[in-house]
C-alpha positions as CSV (number, residue, x, y, z in Angstrom):
1,A,-112.6,8.8,27.0
2,L,-113.7,8.6,30.7
3,D,-116.1,5.6,30.1
4,G,-115.6,1.9,30.6
5,V,-114.1,-0.7,32.9
6,T,-110.4,-1.1,33.0
7,L,-110.3,-4.1,35.4
8,Y,-113.0,-6.4,36.7
9,E,-112.1,-9.5,38.7
10,P,-115.5,-11.0,39.8
11,G,-113.7,-13.7,41.8
12,E,-111.8,-11.0,43.8
13,L,-114.9,-8.8,44.2
14,T,-113.0,-5.8,42.8
15,L,-113.6,-3.5,39.9
16,V,-111.8,-0.5,38.4
17,A,-113.8,1.8,36.1
18,K,-113.4,5.2,34.6
19,A,-115.3,8.0,36.4
20,G,-117.6,8.8,33.5
21,M,-119.1,5.3,33.3
22,T,-122.8,5.5,34.1
23,I,-124.2,3.8,37.1
24,S,-126.8,2.0,35.0
25,A,-124.1,0.5,32.7
26,L,-122.0,-0.5,35.7
27,E,-125.0,-2.2,37.4
28,T,-125.8,-4.0,34.2
29,L,-122.2,-5.3,34.0
30,L,-122.3,-6.4,37.7
31,D,-125.7,-8.0,37.3
32,G,-124.2,-10.3,34.7
33,E,-122.0,-11.7,37.4
34,N,-124.7,-11.7,40.0
35,Q,-122.9,-8.9,41.9
36,Q,-123.8,-5.4,43.1
37,L,-122.5,-2.1,44.3
38,T,-122.5,-2.1,48.1
39,F,-123.6,1.5,48.7
40,E,-126.8,1.5,46.6
41,P,-126.4,4.9,44.9
42,A,-129.5,6.9,44.2
43,D,-130.8,8.4,40.9
44,H,-132.2,11.9,41.8
45,R,-133.3,13.0,38.3
46,A,-137.0,12.8,39.2
47,L,-136.4,14.7,42.4
48,L,-134.3,17.4,40.8
49,G,-136.0,17.6,37.4
50,S,-132.6,17.0,35.7
51,T,-131.5,15.0,32.7
52,G,-128.4,13.0,31.9
53,E,-127.1,9.8,33.4
54,P,-125.7,9.5,37.0
55,T,-122.0,8.4,36.8
56,L,-119.6,6.5,39.0
57,G,-117.5,9.6,39.5
58,G,-120.5,11.7,40.4
59,A,-121.7,9.1,42.9
60,I,-118.3,8.9,44.6
61,A,-117.6,12.6,44.5
62,T,-121.0,13.3,46.2
63,G,-120.7,10.4,48.6
64,A,-124.1,9.1,47.4
65,S,-125.1,6.3,49.8
66,G,-128.5,4.6,49.8
67,P,-130.5,2.7,52.5
68,R,-128.0,-0.2,52.6
69,R,-125.4,2.2,54.3
70,L,-126.7,0.9,57.6
71,R,-125.2,-2.6,56.9
72,M,-122.6,-2.2,54.3
73,G,-121.2,1.3,54.9
74,A,-121.1,4.5,52.9
75,A,-119.9,5.1,49.4
76,R,-116.4,6.0,50.8
77,D,-116.2,2.5,52.4
78,A,-116.6,0.8,49.0
79,V,-113.8,2.8,47.4
80,L,-110.3,1.1,47.3
81,G,-108.5,3.7,45.2
82,V,-109.0,6.8,43.0
83,R,-107.1,8.5,40.2
84,Y,-107.7,12.2,40.0
85,I,-106.5,15.6,38.7
86,N,-105.9,18.2,41.3
87,G,-106.2,22.0,40.9
88,Q,-102.6,22.2,39.5
89,G,-103.3,19.8,36.6
90,E,-101.3,17.0,38.3
91,I,-102.5,13.4,37.7
92,L,-102.4,11.6,41.1
93,R,-103.4,8.3,42.5
94,A,-104.5,7.3,46.0
95,G,-105.2,3.9,47.4
96,G,-105.0,0.8,45.2
97,R,-107.0,-2.1,43.9
98,V,-107.2,-4.2,47.1
99,M,-108.2,-3.4,50.6
100,K,-105.3,-2.5,52.9
101,N,-104.5,-0.7,56.1
102,V,-103.7,3.0,55.7
103,T,-101.1,4.9,57.7
104,G,-101.3,8.7,57.5
105,Y,-104.0,10.6,55.7
106,D,-106.6,8.4,53.9
107,L,-106.9,10.4,50.7
108,V,-109.3,7.9,49.1
109,K,-112.0,8.6,51.7
110,L,-111.2,12.3,51.6
111,M,-112.0,12.5,47.9
112,A,-115.3,10.6,48.4
113,G,-117.8,13.2,49.3
114,A,-115.6,16.2,48.5
115,H,-118.0,17.2,45.7
116,G,-115.1,17.8,43.3
117,T,-113.6,20.6,45.5
118,L,-110.2,18.8,45.9
119,G,-109.8,17.1,42.5
120,V,-111.6,15.8,39.4
121,L,-112.0,12.0,39.6
122,S,-111.0,10.1,36.5
123,E,-110.9,6.5,37.7
124,V,-112.3,4.6,40.7
125,S,-111.4,1.3,42.2
126,L,-114.2,-0.4,44.1
127,K,-115.1,-3.5,46.1
128,V,-118.3,-5.1,45.1
129,L,-120.4,-7.9,46.6
130,P,-122.6,-10.8,45.5
131,C,-126.3,-10.1,45.1
132,P,-128.5,-11.7,47.8
133,E,-130.5,-14.7,46.8
134,T,-133.7,-12.9,47.9
135,E,-135.0,-10.1,50.0
136,A,-138.2,-9.2,51.9
137,T,-139.5,-6.1,53.8
138,L,-141.3,-6.2,57.1
139,I,-143.8,-3.3,57.2
140,L,-145.1,-2.2,60.6
141,Q,-148.3,-0.3,60.5
142,G,-149.5,2.8,62.3
143,L,-146.5,3.8,64.5
144,S,-145.9,7.3,65.6
145,D,-142.5,8.8,64.7
146,D,-141.2,8.2,68.2
147,A,-142.4,4.6,68.3
148,A,-141.1,4.0,64.8
149,V,-137.6,5.2,65.5
150,A,-137.6,3.1,68.7
151,A,-138.7,0.0,66.7
152,L,-136.0,0.6,64.1
153,A,-133.4,0.9,66.8
154,R,-134.5,-2.4,68.4
155,A,-134.4,-4.1,65.0
156,L,-130.9,-2.8,64.3
157,G,-129.8,-3.8,67.8
158,S,-131.0,-7.4,67.1
159,P,-128.9,-10.1,65.5
160,F,-131.2,-10.3,62.5
161,E,-129.0,-8.2,60.1
162,V,-131.4,-5.6,58.8
163,S,-130.1,-4.0,55.6
164,A,-132.5,-1.0,55.4
165,A,-134.6,0.7,58.1
166,A,-137.0,3.6,57.2
167,H,-140.2,5.3,58.3
168,D,-142.9,7.0,56.1
169,P,-145.2,9.0,58.3
170,A,-147.5,9.9,55.4
171,Q,-148.3,6.2,54.8
172,G,-148.0,5.2,58.4
173,E,-145.4,2.5,57.4
174,T,-142.2,1.6,59.1
175,L,-140.0,-0.5,56.9
176,L,-137.3,-3.1,57.6
177,R,-135.5,-4.9,54.8
178,V,-133.8,-8.2,55.2
179,E,-131.5,-9.8,52.5
180,G,-129.7,-13.1,52.0
181,F,-130.5,-16.7,51.5
182,A,-134.2,-17.5,51.3
183,Q,-134.4,-19.7,54.4
184,S,-132.4,-17.1,56.4
185,V,-134.6,-14.2,55.2
186,A,-137.8,-16.0,56.2
187,Y,-136.4,-16.9,59.6
188,R,-135.2,-13.3,60.3
189,I,-138.5,-11.7,59.1
190,D,-140.4,-14.0,61.5
191,A,-138.0,-13.2,64.3
192,L,-138.4,-9.5,63.7
193,K,-142.2,-9.8,63.8
194,S,-142.0,-11.5,67.1
195,L,-139.5,-9.0,68.5
196,L,-141.4,-5.9,67.5
197,G,-145.0,-7.1,67.7
198,G,-147.9,-4.9,66.6
199,E,-149.7,-4.9,63.2
200,A,-147.4,-5.9,60.4
201,R,-147.2,-7.4,57.0
202,V,-144.5,-8.8,54.8
203,E,-143.7,-7.7,51.3
204,Q,-141.7,-10.1,49.2
205,E,-139.5,-8.9,46.3
206,S,-139.6,-5.2,47.5
207,E,-136.9,-4.0,45.2
208,A,-139.1,-1.5,43.4
209,R,-140.2,0.0,46.7
210,W,-136.7,0.6,47.9
211,S,-135.6,2.0,44.5
212,A,-138.3,4.6,44.7
213,W,-137.3,5.3,48.3
214,R,-133.6,5.9,47.8
215,N,-134.4,8.0,44.7
216,M,-136.9,10.0,46.9
217,E,-139.4,9.9,44.0
218,A,-142.3,10.8,46.3
219,F,-140.9,14.4,46.6
220,G,-140.2,14.7,42.9
221,P,-143.6,16.2,41.7
222,A,-144.2,18.1,44.9
223,Q,-143.6,21.9,45.1
224,G,-141.1,23.1,47.6
225,D,-137.5,22.8,48.7
226,V,-135.9,19.5,49.7
227,W,-133.4,19.0,52.5
228,R,-131.4,16.1,53.9
229,V,-131.0,16.4,57.7
230,S,-128.4,14.2,59.4
231,C,-128.9,13.8,63.1
232,K,-128.9,11.3,66.0
233,P,-131.9,9.0,65.3
234,S,-133.3,9.7,68.8
235,D,-133.4,13.4,67.9
236,G,-135.3,12.9,64.7
237,P,-138.9,13.1,65.7
238,A,-138.4,16.3,67.7
239,L,-136.5,17.9,64.8
240,A,-139.4,16.9,62.5
241,L,-141.9,18.6,64.8
242,R,-140.1,22.0,64.8
243,A,-139.0,21.9,61.1
244,G,-142.1,23.4,59.6
245,A,-141.9,20.8,56.9
246,L,-144.7,19.8,54.5
247,A,-143.6,16.2,54.6
248,V,-140.8,14.1,56.1
249,R,-139.3,10.7,55.4
250,Y,-136.9,8.9,57.8
251,D,-134.0,6.8,56.5
252,W,-131.0,5.1,58.2
253,A,-133.2,4.2,61.2
254,G,-133.9,7.9,61.7
255,G,-130.3,9.1,61.3
256,L,-131.2,10.7,58.0
257,I,-134.4,12.7,57.5
258,W,-135.6,13.9,54.1
259,M,-137.7,17.1,54.5
260,L,-140.0,18.8,52.0
261,T,-140.4,22.5,53.0
262,P,-142.2,25.5,51.5
263,E,-140.0,27.3,49.0
264,G,-137.7,29.8,50.7
265,H,-138.2,28.3,54.2
266,D,-135.0,28.6,56.2
267,L,-135.0,25.1,57.7
268,R,-131.7,25.7,59.6
269,V,-133.3,28.5,61.6
270,S,-136.4,26.4,62.4
271,L,-134.3,23.4,63.6
272,G,-132.0,25.6,65.8
273,A,-129.1,23.9,67.5
274,Y,-128.8,20.1,67.4
275,D,-126.1,17.5,66.8
276,G,-126.1,17.3,63.0
277,H,-126.5,19.3,59.8
278,A,-128.9,20.1,57.1
279,T,-128.0,20.0,53.3
280,L,-130.2,21.7,50.7
281,V,-130.8,19.2,47.9
282,R,-133.3,21.1,45.9
283,G,-134.0,24.8,46.2
284,S,-132.2,28.2,46.2
285,G,-131.6,31.1,48.5
286,F,-129.5,29.3,51.0
287,A,-126.1,27.7,51.1
288,R,-126.2,24.1,50.0
289,F,-124.1,22.9,52.9
290,E,-124.3,23.8,56.6
291,P,-121.8,26.6,57.5
292,E,-118.7,25.1,59.0
293,T,-117.5,25.8,62.5
294,A,-114.3,27.9,62.8
295,G,-112.1,24.9,63.4
296,V,-113.4,22.8,60.6
297,A,-113.3,25.8,58.3
298,R,-109.6,26.2,58.9
299,L,-109.0,22.6,58.2
300,S,-111.0,22.7,55.0
301,A,-109.3,25.9,53.8
302,G,-105.9,24.2,54.5
303,L,-106.8,21.2,52.5
304,R,-108.1,23.2,49.5
305,A,-105.0,25.3,49.6
306,R,-102.9,22.1,49.1
307,F,-105.1,20.4,46.5
308,D,-106.3,23.5,44.6
309,P,-104.2,26.6,45.4
310,R,-105.7,28.7,42.6
311,G,-109.3,28.0,43.7
312,L,-110.4,26.5,40.4
313,L,-112.5,23.5,41.6
314,N,-116.1,24.3,42.6
315,K,-115.0,27.3,44.6
316,G,-117.3,28.3,47.4
317,L,-119.4,25.1,47.2
318,M,-118.5,23.6,50.5
319,G,-117.5,26.7,52.5
């Protein structure tokens, strides 16, 4: 009963769907109108060794945001409204079906990324966007982590509208995706090559590459724990050096680092103090989320007390 679209207006770039609708079904529907989800949600079944189909509600509840977050914003930025059931069984709505200014507390963005600790999503209203005419990826070769992060920062600071920026130390590749009209894409790729210099090649139609990247398929068959580290991009290379990781991948121009570590390795201890946090995606023996500071913990506890006073919803998951 929590499957299907309740409203879709392609001309208005808005869609309302029930939370149990699968991402694959939703993307098929949008593809028929040459439209797409803005936040590029990942499918981590290969990474986690899990089954089942990722759903819209799951993507929003976990705040799943792929490489396009750099340009189009996070999952929460695509959500216009939600319908949910709180811990007292009350059916509530927040937001609406169009973008509007919010005064007071933005409950829509609060629900996005709460991992179901404040309510169970039953319906989500989204803004969608037209698919680009084409895309291409500029691949810089042989850069160190420091040089790669610096190059990604230069690219993002340019006027050439990069939609994804990543670095793969294992392959020695630094990746910059450009999307849009074919003539514009060709011009911006050439401009980025001139701006950044060095050895580079261009990969046309690189959708499969970015799909594997956002799904982190490279870490799927590897033994070990998998972590997501959010940090300042300039801090990334130093963090990677002291992480004790088996492998790392940089996304969001270095602001997100995927790390594969030996099983049972306490990554948070290795990283020490820094401006960011580490989330355990695959593994056991550690809290999934970074422990909250005292002030944030008080705010979180206050919110949960209002939304879920009996502690029924994913108790203890986020602090």
